[in-house]
PyMOL commands that place a pseudoatom at each C-alpha (Angstrom):
pseudoatom trace, name=CA, resn=MET, resi=1, chain=A, elem=C, hetatm=0, pos=[-42.299, 5.915, -22.551]
pseudoatom trace, name=CA, resn=LYS, resi=2, chain=A, elem=C, hetatm=0, pos=[-43.640, 7.161, -19.221]
pseudoatom trace, name=CA, resn=HIS, resi=3, chain=A, elem=C, hetatm=0, pos=[-46.896, 5.999, -17.663]
pseudoatom trace, name=CA, resn=TYR, resi=4, chain=A, elem=C, hetatm=0, pos=[-49.310, 7.008, -14.945]
pseudoatom trace, name=CA, resn=LEU, resi=5, chain=A, elem=C, hetatm=0, pos=[-52.073, 4.993, -13.316]
pseudoatom trace, name=CA, resn=LEU, resi=6, chain=A, elem=C, hetatm=0, pos=[-55.559, 6.487, -13.585]
pseudoatom trace, name=CA, resn=ILE, resi=7, chain=A, elem=C, hetatm=0, pos=[-58.026, 4.791, -11.245]
pseudoatom trace, name=CA, resn=GLU, resi=8, chain=A, elem=C, hetatm=0, pos=[-61.386, 6.080, -12.430]
pseudoatom trace, name=CA, resn=ASP, resi=9, chain=A, elem=C, hetatm=0, pos=[-64.694, 4.434, -13.336]
pseudoatom trace, name=CA, resn=ASP, resi=10, chain=A, elem=C, hetatm=0, pos=[-66.304, 7.316, -15.240]
pseudoatom trace, name=CA, resn=ASP, resi=11, chain=A, elem=C, hetatm=0, pos=[-65.434, 7.305, -18.952]
pseudoatom trace, name=CA, resn=ILE, resi=12, chain=A, elem=C, hetatm=0, pos=[-65.927, 11.062, -19.321]
pseudoatom trace, name=CA, resn=ASP, resi=13, chain=A, elem=C, hetatm=0, pos=[-63.576, 11.788, -16.413]
pseudoatom trace, name=CA, resn=VAL, resi=14, chain=A, elem=C, hetatm=0, pos=[-61.048, 9.374, -17.956]
pseudoatom trace, name=CA, resn=MET, resi=15, chain=A, elem=C, hetatm=0, pos=[-61.225, 11.213, -21.279]
pseudoatom trace, name=CA, resn=ILE, resi=16, chain=A, elem=C, hetatm=0, pos=[-60.919, 14.662, -19.656]
pseudoatom trace, name=CA, resn=THR, resi=17, chain=A, elem=C, hetatm=0, pos=[-57.968, 13.585, -17.510]
pseudoatom trace, name=CA, resn=GLU, resi=18, chain=A, elem=C, hetatm=0, pos=[-56.127, 11.900, -20.368]
pseudoatom trace, name=CA, resn=ARG, resi=19, chain=A, elem=C, hetatm=0, pos=[-56.491, 14.953, -22.606]
pseudoatom trace, name=CA, resn=MET, resi=20, chain=A, elem=C, hetatm=0, pos=[-55.373, 17.312, -19.862]
pseudoatom trace, name=CA, resn=VAL, resi=21, chain=A, elem=C, hetatm=0, pos=[-52.301, 15.220, -19.006]
pseudoatom trace, name=CA, resn=LYS, resi=22, chain=A, elem=C, hetatm=0, pos=[-51.366, 14.945, -22.704]
pseudoatom trace, name=CA, resn=THR, resi=23, chain=A, elem=C, hetatm=0, pos=[-51.308, 18.751, -22.964]
pseudoatom trace, name=CA, resn=ILE, resi=24, chain=A, elem=C, hetatm=0, pos=[-48.717, 18.822, -20.179]
pseudoatom trace, name=CA, resn=ASP, resi=25, chain=A, elem=C, hetatm=0, pos=[-46.589, 15.891, -21.314]
pseudoatom trace, name=CA, resn=PRO, resi=26, chain=A, elem=C, hetatm=0, pos=[-47.514, 14.232, -24.637]
pseudoatom trace, name=CA, resn=ILE, resi=27, chain=A, elem=C, hetatm=0, pos=[-45.454, 11.103, -23.930]
pseudoatom trace, name=CA, resn=LEU, resi=28, chain=A, elem=C, hetatm=0, pos=[-47.273, 10.254, -20.683]
pseudoatom trace, name=CA, resn=MET, resi=29, chain=A, elem=C, hetatm=0, pos=[-49.587, 7.290, -21.274]
pseudoatom trace, name=CA, resn=ALA, resi=30, chain=A, elem=C, hetatm=0, pos=[-52.486, 6.390, -19.016]
pseudoatom trace, name=CA, resn=ILE, resi=31, chain=A, elem=C, hetatm=0, pos=[-52.907, 2.927, -17.589]
pseudoatom trace, name=CA, resn=ILE, resi=32, chain=A, elem=C, hetatm=0, pos=[-56.592, 2.844, -16.711]
pseudoatom trace, name=CA, resn=ALA, resi=33, chain=A, elem=C, hetatm=0, pos=[-58.146, 0.868, -13.893]
pseudoatom trace, name=CA, resn=LYS, resi=34, chain=A, elem=C, hetatm=0, pos=[-61.927, 1.092, -13.445]
pseudoatom trace, name=CA, resn=ASP, resi=35, chain=A, elem=C, hetatm=0, pos=[-61.719, 0.348, -9.713]
pseudoatom trace, name=CA, resn=GLY, resi=36, chain=A, elem=C, hetatm=0, pos=[-59.242, -0.225, -6.918]
pseudoatom trace, name=CA, resn=GLY, resi=37, chain=A, elem=C, hetatm=0, pos=[-59.192, -3.975, -7.510]
pseudoatom trace, name=CA, resn=GLN, resi=38, chain=A, elem=C, hetatm=0, pos=[-57.964, -3.567, -11.089]
pseudoatom trace, name=CA, resn=ALA, resi=39, chain=A, elem=C, hetatm=0, pos=[-55.350, -1.098, -9.876]
pseudoatom trace, name=CA, resn=MET, resi=40, chain=A, elem=C, hetatm=0, pos=[-54.129, -3.572, -7.251]
pseudoatom trace, name=CA, resn=ALA, resi=41, chain=A, elem=C, hetatm=0, pos=[-53.791, -6.281, -9.903]
pseudoatom trace, name=CA, resn=PHE, resi=42, chain=A, elem=C, hetatm=0, pos=[-51.708, -3.935, -12.056]
pseudoatom trace, name=CA, resn=LEU, resi=43, chain=A, elem=C, hetatm=0, pos=[-49.437, -2.927, -9.153]
pseudoatom trace, name=CA, resn=GLU, resi=44, chain=A, elem=C, hetatm=0, pos=[-48.918, -6.596, -8.271]
pseudoatom trace, name=CA, resn=LYS, resi=45, chain=A, elem=C, hetatm=0, pos=[-47.769, -7.224, -11.852]
pseudoatom trace, name=CA, resn=CYS, resi=46, chain=A, elem=C, hetatm=0, pos=[-45.370, -4.296, -11.556]
pseudoatom trace, name=CA, resn=MET, resi=47, chain=A, elem=C, hetatm=0, pos=[-43.806, -5.898, -8.496]
pseudoatom trace, name=CA, resn=GLU, resi=48, chain=A, elem=C, hetatm=0, pos=[-43.618, -9.384, -10.037]
pseudoatom trace, name=CA, resn=GLU, resi=49, chain=A, elem=C, hetatm=0, pos=[-42.541, -8.613, -13.595]
pseudoatom trace, name=CA, resn=SER, resi=50, chain=A, elem=C, hetatm=0, pos=[-39.668, -6.297, -14.473]
pseudoatom trace, name=CA, resn=ASN, resi=51, chain=A, elem=C, hetatm=0, pos=[-40.972, -5.659, -18.004]
pseudoatom trace, name=CA, resn=ILE, resi=52, chain=A, elem=C, hetatm=0, pos=[-44.164, -3.952, -16.715]
pseudoatom trace, name=CA, resn=PRO, resi=53, chain=A, elem=C, hetatm=0, pos=[-43.664, -0.167, -16.613]
pseudoatom trace, name=CA, resn=ARG, resi=54, chain=A, elem=C, hetatm=0, pos=[-44.009, 1.389, -13.182]
pseudoatom trace, name=CA, resn=PRO, resi=55, chain=A, elem=C, hetatm=0, pos=[-46.238, 4.449, -13.136]
pseudoatom trace, name=CA, resn=GLU, resi=56, chain=A, elem=C, hetatm=0, pos=[-44.805, 7.924, -12.470]
pseudoatom trace, name=CA, resn=PHE, resi=57, chain=A, elem=C, hetatm=0, pos=[-47.857, 8.846, -10.364]
pseudoatom trace, name=CA, resn=ILE, resi=58, chain=A, elem=C, hetatm=0, pos=[-51.431, 7.778, -9.588]
pseudoatom trace, name=CA, resn=ILE, resi=59, chain=A, elem=C, hetatm=0, pos=[-54.650, 9.730, -10.008]
pseudoatom trace, name=CA, resn=LEU, resi=60, chain=A, elem=C, hetatm=0, pos=[-57.305, 8.143, -7.789]
pseudoatom trace, name=CA, resn=ASP, resi=61, chain=A, elem=C, hetatm=0, pos=[-61.070, 8.635, -7.752]
pseudoatom trace, name=CA, resn=LEU, resi=62, chain=A, elem=C, hetatm=0, pos=[-62.734, 7.989, -4.400]
pseudoatom trace, name=CA, resn=MET, resi=63, chain=A, elem=C, hetatm=0, pos=[-66.198, 6.823, -5.408]
pseudoatom trace, name=CA, resn=MET, resi=64, chain=A, elem=C, hetatm=0, pos=[-66.051, 3.644, -7.505]
pseudoatom trace, name=CA, resn=PRO, resi=65, chain=A, elem=C, hetatm=0, pos=[-67.770, 0.263, -7.539]
pseudoatom trace, name=CA, resn=ILE, resi=66, chain=A, elem=C, hetatm=0, pos=[-66.169, -2.974, -6.309]
pseudoatom trace, name=CA, resn=MET, resi=67, chain=A, elem=C, hetatm=0, pos=[-63.249, -1.309, -4.472]
pseudoatom trace, name=CA, resn=ASP, resi=68, chain=A, elem=C, hetatm=0, pos=[-63.490, 2.416, -3.838]
pseudoatom trace, name=CA, resn=GLY, resi=69, chain=A, elem=C, hetatm=0, pos=[-60.614, 4.857, -3.353]
pseudoatom trace, name=CA, resn=PHE, resi=70, chain=A, elem=C, hetatm=0, pos=[-60.706, 4.633, 0.443]
pseudoatom trace, name=CA, resn=GLU, resi=71, chain=A, elem=C, hetatm=0, pos=[-60.335, 0.842, 0.358]
pseudoatom trace, name=CA, resn=PHE, resi=72, chain=A, elem=C, hetatm=0, pos=[-57.565, 1.186, -2.215]
pseudoatom trace, name=CA, resn=LEU, resi=73, chain=A, elem=C, hetatm=0, pos=[-55.615, 3.586, 0.037]
pseudoatom trace, name=CA, resn=GLU, resi=74, chain=A, elem=C, hetatm=0, pos=[-55.912, 1.251, 3.038]
pseudoatom trace, name=CA, resn=ILE, resi=75, chain=A, elem=C, hetatm=0, pos=[-54.595, -1.757, 1.140]
pseudoatom trace, name=CA, resn=TYR, resi=76, chain=A, elem=C, hetatm=0, pos=[-52.017, 0.287, -0.792]
pseudoatom trace, name=CA, resn=GLU, resi=77, chain=A, elem=C, hetatm=0, pos=[-50.496, 1.560, 2.449]
pseudoatom trace, name=CA, resn=LYS, resi=78, chain=A, elem=C, hetatm=0, pos=[-49.939, -1.947, 3.811]
pseudoatom trace, name=CA, resn=LYS, resi=79, chain=A, elem=C, hetatm=0, pos=[-49.216, -3.937, 0.665]
pseudoatom trace, name=CA, resn=PHE, resi=80, chain=A, elem=C, hetatm=0, pos=[-47.686, -1.612, -1.939]
pseudoatom trace, name=CA, resn=TYR, resi=81, chain=A, elem=C, hetatm=0, pos=[-46.318, 1.539, -0.306]
pseudoatom trace, name=CA, resn=PRO, resi=82, chain=A, elem=C, hetatm=0, pos=[-43.138, -0.209, 0.933]
pseudoatom trace, name=CA, resn=ASN, resi=83, chain=A, elem=C, hetatm=0, pos=[-42.302, -1.041, -2.728]
pseudoatom trace, name=CA, resn=PHE, resi=84, chain=A, elem=C, hetatm=0, pos=[-43.511, 2.238, -4.230]
pseudoatom trace, name=CA, resn=LYS, resi=85, chain=A, elem=C, hetatm=0, pos=[-42.208, 4.831, -1.754]
pseudoatom trace, name=CA, resn=LYS, resi=86, chain=A, elem=C, hetatm=0, pos=[-41.694, 7.500, -4.424]
pseudoatom trace, name=CA, resn=LEU, resi=87, chain=A, elem=C, hetatm=0, pos=[-45.046, 7.029, -6.168]
pseudoatom trace, name=CA, resn=PRO, resi=88, chain=A, elem=C, hetatm=0, pos=[-47.231, 10.072, -5.427]
pseudoatom trace, name=CA, resn=ILE, resi=89, chain=A, elem=C, hetatm=0, pos=[-51.013, 9.926, -5.485]
pseudoatom trace, name=CA, resn=ILE, resi=90, chain=A, elem=C, hetatm=0, pos=[-53.484, 12.678, -6.320]
pseudoatom trace, name=CA, resn=VAL, resi=91, chain=A, elem=C, hetatm=0, pos=[-56.963, 11.998, -4.998]
pseudoatom trace, name=CA, resn=ALA, resi=92, chain=A, elem=C, hetatm=0, pos=[-59.504, 13.518, -7.378]
pseudoatom trace, name=CA, resn=SER, resi=93, chain=A, elem=C, hetatm=0, pos=[-63.068, 13.561, -6.170]
pseudoatom trace, name=CA, resn=SER, resi=94, chain=A, elem=C, hetatm=0, pos=[-66.380, 15.232, -6.800]
pseudoatom trace, name=CA, resn=SER, resi=95, chain=A, elem=C, hetatm=0, pos=[-67.072, 14.877, -3.074]
pseudoatom trace, name=CA, resn=THR, resi=96, chain=A, elem=C, hetatm=0, pos=[-67.526, 18.096, -1.161]
pseudoatom trace, name=CA, resn=HIS, resi=97, chain=A, elem=C, hetatm=0, pos=[-67.411, 16.407, 2.243]
pseudoatom trace, name=CA, resn=GLY, resi=98, chain=A, elem=C, hetatm=0, pos=[-64.607, 17.770, 4.396]
pseudoatom trace, name=CA, resn=GLU, resi=99, chain=A, elem=C, hetatm=0, pos=[-64.391, 14.439, 6.171]
pseudoatom trace, name=CA, resn=ASP, resi=100, chain=A, elem=C, hetatm=0, pos=[-63.364, 12.734, 2.909]
pseudoatom trace, name=CA, resn=ARG, resi=101, chain=A, elem=C, hetatm=0, pos=[-60.429, 15.140, 2.644]
pseudoatom trace, name=CA, resn=LYS, resi=102, chain=A, elem=C, hetatm=0, pos=[-59.470, 14.466, 6.277]
pseudoatom trace, name=CA, resn=LYS, resi=103, chain=A, elem=C, hetatm=0, pos=[-59.600, 10.689, 5.711]
pseudoatom trace, name=CA, resn=VAL, resi=104, chain=A, elem=C, hetatm=0, pos=[-56.972, 10.814, 2.972]
pseudoatom trace, name=CA, resn=GLU, resi=105, chain=A, elem=C, hetatm=0, pos=[-54.716, 13.537, 4.423]
pseudoatom trace, name=CA, resn=HIS, resi=106, chain=A, elem=C, hetatm=0, pos=[-52.983, 11.204, 6.880]
pseudoatom trace, name=CA, resn=TYR, resi=107, chain=A, elem=C, hetatm=0, pos=[-51.503, 9.035, 4.097]
pseudoatom trace, name=CA, resn=PRO, resi=108, chain=A, elem=C, hetatm=0, pos=[-47.936, 10.256, 3.398]
pseudoatom trace, name=CA, resn=PHE, resi=109, chain=A, elem=C, hetatm=0, pos=[-48.128, 9.198, -0.260]
pseudoatom trace, name=CA, resn=VAL, resi=110, chain=A, elem=C, hetatm=0, pos=[-51.249, 11.299, -0.994]
pseudoatom trace, name=CA, resn=LYS, resi=111, chain=A, elem=C, hetatm=0, pos=[-49.750, 14.529, -2.295]
pseudoatom trace, name=CA, resn=LYS, resi=112, chain=A, elem=C, hetatm=0, pos=[-52.982, 16.351, -2.994]
pseudoatom trace, name=CA, resn=PHE, resi=113, chain=A, elem=C, hetatm=0, pos=[-56.761, 16.151, -2.695]
pseudoatom trace, name=CA, resn=VAL, resi=114, chain=A, elem=C, hetatm=0, pos=[-58.454, 17.984, -5.560]
pseudoatom trace, name=CA, resn=SER, resi=115, chain=A, elem=C, hetatm=0, pos=[-61.939, 18.486, -6.875]
pseudoatom trace, name=CA, resn=LYS, resi=116, chain=A, elem=C, hetatm=0, pos=[-62.874, 17.102, -10.251]
pseudoatom trace, name=CA, resn=PRO, resi=117, chain=A, elem=C, hetatm=0, pos=[-62.167, 17.905, -12.947]
pseudoatom trace, name=CA, resn=LEU, resi=118, chain=A, elem=C, hetatm=0, pos=[-58.417, 17.927, -12.443]
pseudoatom trace, name=CA, resn=GLN, resi=119, chain=A, elem=C, hetatm=0, pos=[-56.608, 21.128, -13.346]
pseudoatom trace, name=CA, resn=LYS, resi=120, chain=A, elem=C, hetatm=0, pos=[-53.260, 21.340, -15.137]
pseudoatom trace, name=CA, resn=GLU, resi=121, chain=A, elem=C, hetatm=0, pos=[-51.589, 22.795, -12.044]
pseudoatom trace, name=CA, resn=ASP, resi=122, chain=A, elem=C, hetatm=0, pos=[-52.552, 19.709, -10.041]
pseudoatom trace, name=CA, resn=VAL, resi=123, chain=A, elem=C, hetatm=0, pos=[-50.625, 17.418, -12.381]
pseudoatom trace, name=CA, resn=ILE, resi=124, chain=A, elem=C, hetatm=0, pos=[-47.735, 19.754, -13.189]
pseudoatom trace, name=CA, resn=GLU, resi=125, chain=A, elem=C, hetatm=0, pos=[-46.603, 19.463, -9.555]
pseudoatom trace, name=CA, resn=LEU, resi=126, chain=A, elem=C, hetatm=0, pos=[-46.129, 15.705, -10.000]
pseudoatom trace, name=CA, resn=ILE, resi=127, chain=A, elem=C, hetatm=0, pos=[-44.322, 15.689, -13.326]
for i in range(1, 127): cmd.bond("trace and resi %d" % i, "trace and resi %d" % (i + 1))
show_as sticks, trace
zoom trace
């Protein structure tokens, strides 16, 4: 079974994303984190325990409580990227601010910045 990590706090966006991904690859299962902190805890488990499935890719929302997407990217770069070099991230945001796009473009592991809702083409590139 293949997995992906969906870091999203909005239940409707979670449902839309899961359905869309299932239409592309029915065996892909979402691991859902409601904020960056939950995602960090999951990635730490992946590094510590060999029986935890590593995700194929990450879909990251920017605006979340507790730890937002920007904070997640900062910590991910320093703490996790060395162990997950081939793990691509799609940043999905409802933000229309060009500066948000510029903030995430410098991370080599961010493969795409897209507007919500995600489109099939955005995920097909990663699979």
